[in-house]
TIZA-303779 format. One record per residue: x, y, z of N, C-alpha, C in turn; residue number from 0. Coordinates in Angstrom, 3 decimals. Layout:
(atom (X, Y, Z), (X, Y, Z), (X, Y, Z), NUM)
...
end
This chain:
(atom (84.460, 91.045, 69.022), (83.949, 90.273, 70.137), (82.556, 90.814, 70.502), 0)
(atom (81.546, 89.948, 70.566), (80.190, 90.413, 70.886), (80.115, 90.930, 72.321), 1)
(atom (79.196, 91.861, 72.524), (78.977, 92.380, 73.878), (78.400, 91.284, 74.747), 2)
(atom (78.949, 91.145, 75.931), (78.421, 90.160, 76.856), (77.677, 90.880, 77.963), 3)
(atom (76.478, 90.418, 78.249), (75.652, 91.006, 79.289), (76.011, 90.353, 80.613), 4)
(atom (76.307, 91.173, 81.593), (76.553, 90.638, 82.925), (75.213, 90.550, 83.634), 5)
(atom (74.829, 89.338, 84.002), (73.536, 89.146, 84.637), (73.658, 89.131, 86.149), 6)
(atom (72.638, 89.636, 86.780), (72.544, 89.603, 88.233), (71.240, 88.895, 88.570), 7)
(atom (71.326, 87.817, 89.294), (70.141, 87.090, 89.718), (69.849, 87.504, 91.155), 8)
(atom (68.661, 87.996, 91.377), (68.258, 88.436, 92.711), (67.385, 87.364, 93.349), 9)
(atom (67.610, 87.120, 94.627), (66.866, 86.093, 95.345), (66.771, 86.492, 96.812), 10)
(atom (65.606, 86.391, 97.387), (65.414, 86.745, 98.792), (65.358, 85.524, 99.710), 11)
(atom (65.635, 84.333, 99.187), (65.578, 83.107, 99.981), (66.912, 82.971, 100.729), 12)
(atom (66.998, 83.625, 101.881), (68.271, 83.758, 102.594), (68.788, 82.466, 103.212), 13)
(atom (67.975, 81.434, 103.259), (68.471, 80.159, 103.793), (68.950, 79.226, 102.675), 14)
(atom (69.173, 79.759, 101.482), (69.721, 78.987, 100.363), (71.245, 79.098, 100.369), 15)
(atom (71.909, 78.014, 100.037), (73.372, 77.975, 99.957), (73.918, 79.049, 99.014), 16)
(atom (73.210, 79.385, 97.964), (73.692, 80.326, 96.956), (73.340, 81.785, 97.257), 17)
(atom (72.576, 82.022, 98.304), (72.173, 83.387, 98.657), (73.373, 84.168, 99.163), 18)
(atom (73.459, 85.452, 98.784), (74.528, 86.338, 99.249), (73.932, 87.681, 99.669), 19)
(atom (74.700, 88.402, 100.437), (74.289, 89.723, 100.931), (73.711, 90.569, 99.803), 20)
(atom (72.685, 91.317, 100.101), (72.027, 92.150, 99.104), (71.027, 91.384, 98.261), 21)
(atom (70.614, 90.200, 98.741), (69.664, 89.344, 98.022), (70.152, 88.981, 96.623), 22)
(atom (71.410, 88.549, 96.560), (72.002, 88.129, 95.299), (72.133, 86.609, 95.285), 23)
(atom (71.943, 85.999, 94.125), (72.146, 84.570, 93.940), (73.548, 84.372, 93.376), 24)
(atom (74.347, 83.563, 94.051), (75.714, 83.319, 93.593), (75.890, 81.941, 92.968), 25)
(atom (74.809, 81.309, 92.538), (74.927, 80.049, 91.793), (75.488, 80.377, 90.412), 26)
(atom (76.353, 79.524, 89.896), (76.919, 79.783, 88.577), (75.917, 79.536, 87.459), 27)
(atom (74.841, 78.830, 87.748), (73.721, 78.666, 86.826), (72.497, 78.281, 87.652), 28)
(atom (71.325, 78.586, 87.138), (70.085, 78.260, 87.846), (69.087, 77.637, 86.885), 29)
(atom (68.113, 76.950, 87.454), (67.012, 76.401, 86.666), (65.718, 76.956, 87.235), 30)
(atom (64.987, 77.648, 86.394), (63.655, 78.132, 86.744), (62.683, 77.350, 85.882), 31)
(atom (61.680, 76.748, 86.500), (60.714, 75.935, 85.776), (59.324, 76.171, 86.372), 32)
(atom (58.356, 75.449, 85.862), (57.000, 75.580, 86.411), (56.915, 74.833, 87.737), 33)
(atom (56.050, 75.310, 88.610), (55.827, 74.625, 89.884), (55.393, 73.182, 89.646), 34)
(atom (54.524, 72.979, 88.667), (53.999, 71.632, 88.438), (55.094, 70.662, 88.008), 35)
(atom (56.024, 71.080, 87.149), (57.116, 70.195, 86.760), (58.103, 70.015, 87.912), 36)
(atom (58.394, 71.065, 88.610), (59.337, 70.993, 89.728), (58.888, 69.986, 90.776), 37)
(atom (57.590, 69.926, 91.007), (57.050, 68.974, 91.984), (57.311, 67.525, 91.591), 38)
(atom (57.507, 67.267, 90.293), (57.699, 65.886, 89.828), (59.168, 65.505, 89.663), 39)
(atom (60.067, 66.499, 89.691), (61.484, 66.226, 89.461), (62.212, 65.898, 90.759), 40)
(atom (63.105, 64.930, 90.732), (63.925, 64.662, 91.923), (64.888, 65.821, 92.165), 41)
(atom (65.390, 65.945, 93.389), (66.299, 67.040, 93.745), (67.567, 67.058, 92.904), 42)
(atom (68.005, 65.935, 92.387), (69.253, 65.889, 91.622), (69.113, 66.488, 90.218), 43)
(atom (67.890, 66.746, 89.764), (67.675, 67.370, 88.450), (67.719, 68.880, 88.639), 44)
(atom (68.718, 69.526, 88.012), (68.853, 70.974, 88.135), (69.443, 71.553, 86.858), 45)
(atom (69.993, 72.734, 86.937), (70.451, 73.492, 85.778), (71.307, 72.700, 84.798), 46)
(atom (72.267, 71.881, 85.230), (73.063, 71.154, 84.249), (72.243, 70.220, 83.340), 47)
(atom (71.060, 69.845, 83.760), (70.201, 68.965, 82.957), (69.077, 69.730, 82.252), 48)
(atom (69.134, 71.040, 82.262), (68.043, 71.863, 81.739), (67.685, 71.556, 80.287), 49)
(atom (68.651, 71.240, 79.456), (68.373, 70.979, 78.042), (67.536, 69.721, 77.840), 50)
(atom (67.494, 68.841, 78.832), (66.746, 67.588, 78.726), (65.322, 67.700, 79.278), 51)
(atom (64.987, 68.832, 79.842), (63.682, 69.019, 80.477), (62.708, 69.636, 79.465), 52)
(atom (61.471, 69.184, 79.510), (60.456, 69.725, 78.607), (60.211, 71.205, 78.891), 53)
(atom (59.721, 71.912, 77.884), (59.343, 73.313, 78.074), (58.139, 73.371, 78.999), 54)
(atom (58.083, 74.407, 79.824), (57.012, 74.498, 80.816), (56.414, 75.900, 80.860), 55)
(atom (55.655, 76.285, 79.848), (55.021, 77.606, 79.873), (54.107, 77.757, 81.100), 56)
(atom (54.050, 78.956, 81.633), (53.169, 79.257, 82.759), (52.363, 80.514, 82.434), 57)
(atom (51.295, 80.732, 83.177), (50.442, 81.899, 82.944), (50.867, 83.111, 83.753), 58)
(atom (51.414, 82.871, 84.954), (51.835, 83.973, 85.817), (53.129, 83.601, 86.535), 59)
(atom (53.789, 84.579, 87.114), (55.014, 84.299, 87.864), (54.733, 83.409, 89.066), 60)
(atom (53.521, 83.385, 89.542), (53.149, 82.545, 90.691), (53.197, 81.056, 90.341), 61)
(atom (53.255, 80.743, 89.056), (53.302, 79.348, 88.605), (54.725, 78.859, 88.343), 62)
(atom (55.722, 79.676, 88.680), (57.111, 79.303, 88.405), (57.930, 79.265, 89.696), 63)
(atom (59.078, 78.578, 89.619), (59.937, 78.483, 90.801), (61.383, 78.256, 90.388), 64)
(atom (62.281, 78.527, 91.315), (63.704, 78.264, 91.117), (64.008, 76.880, 91.657), 65)
(atom (64.509, 76.001, 90.816), (64.803, 74.622, 91.206), (66.202, 74.479, 91.807), 66)
(atom (66.997, 75.529, 91.780), (68.389, 75.463, 92.209), (68.554, 75.587, 93.723), 67)
(atom (67.512, 75.821, 94.458), (67.576, 75.987, 95.917), (68.258, 74.806, 96.601), 68)
(atom (69.222, 75.112, 97.450), (69.884, 74.132, 98.320), (69.943, 74.758, 99.707), 69)
(atom (69.387, 74.113, 100.734), (69.409, 74.710, 102.071), (70.840, 74.921, 102.570), 70)
(atom (71.092, 76.102, 103.166), (72.398, 76.367, 103.766), (72.704, 75.311, 104.804), 71)
(atom (73.950, 74.862, 104.834), (74.380, 73.906, 105.837), (73.880, 72.497, 105.647), 72)
(atom (73.246, 72.204, 104.523), (72.666, 70.878, 104.305), (73.701, 69.844, 103.869), 73)
(atom (74.854, 70.296, 103.396), (75.851, 69.367, 102.900), (75.522, 68.803, 101.528), 74)
(atom (74.480, 69.284, 100.875), (74.052, 68.772, 99.566), (74.479, 69.697, 98.431), 75)
(atom (75.502, 70.491, 98.647), (75.867, 71.515, 97.670), (76.455, 70.977, 96.382), 76)
(atom (76.903, 69.764, 96.331), (77.445, 69.206, 95.094), (76.498, 68.212, 94.442), 77)
(atom (75.317, 68.052, 94.964), (74.375, 67.054, 94.464), (73.878, 67.364, 93.061), 78)
(atom (73.810, 68.648, 92.690), (73.206, 69.016, 91.417), (74.202, 69.496, 90.369), 79)
(atom (75.472, 69.595, 90.698), (76.473, 70.053, 89.737), (76.551, 71.538, 89.583), 80)
(atom (75.784, 72.306, 90.357), (75.821, 73.764, 90.321), (76.840, 74.219, 91.366), 81)
(atom (77.584, 75.263, 91.050), (78.612, 75.727, 91.977), (78.334, 77.138, 92.437), 82)
(atom (78.833, 77.468, 93.615), (78.741, 78.815, 94.162), (79.848, 79.651, 93.521), 83)
(atom (79.513, 80.829, 93.000), (80.508, 81.677, 92.335), (81.604, 82.085, 93.290), 84)
end
């Protein structure tokens, strides 16, 4: 059996539905893309559709963003197909 890496996603956006104590992201999957592409995508496009999205190289981390953000208490937690661990 191959070694499986346990990943920890850190996020300081505390008003996100997936944010947890210690600045941890508890989304079961996330989509990180370029700011420019994210601006053109509707909110319903997220990690489950990642394979259908074009590649988006960036020059610096300032040009990228997490598309999985859902505001806490918004009631939109099932809109993108991503689940809280």
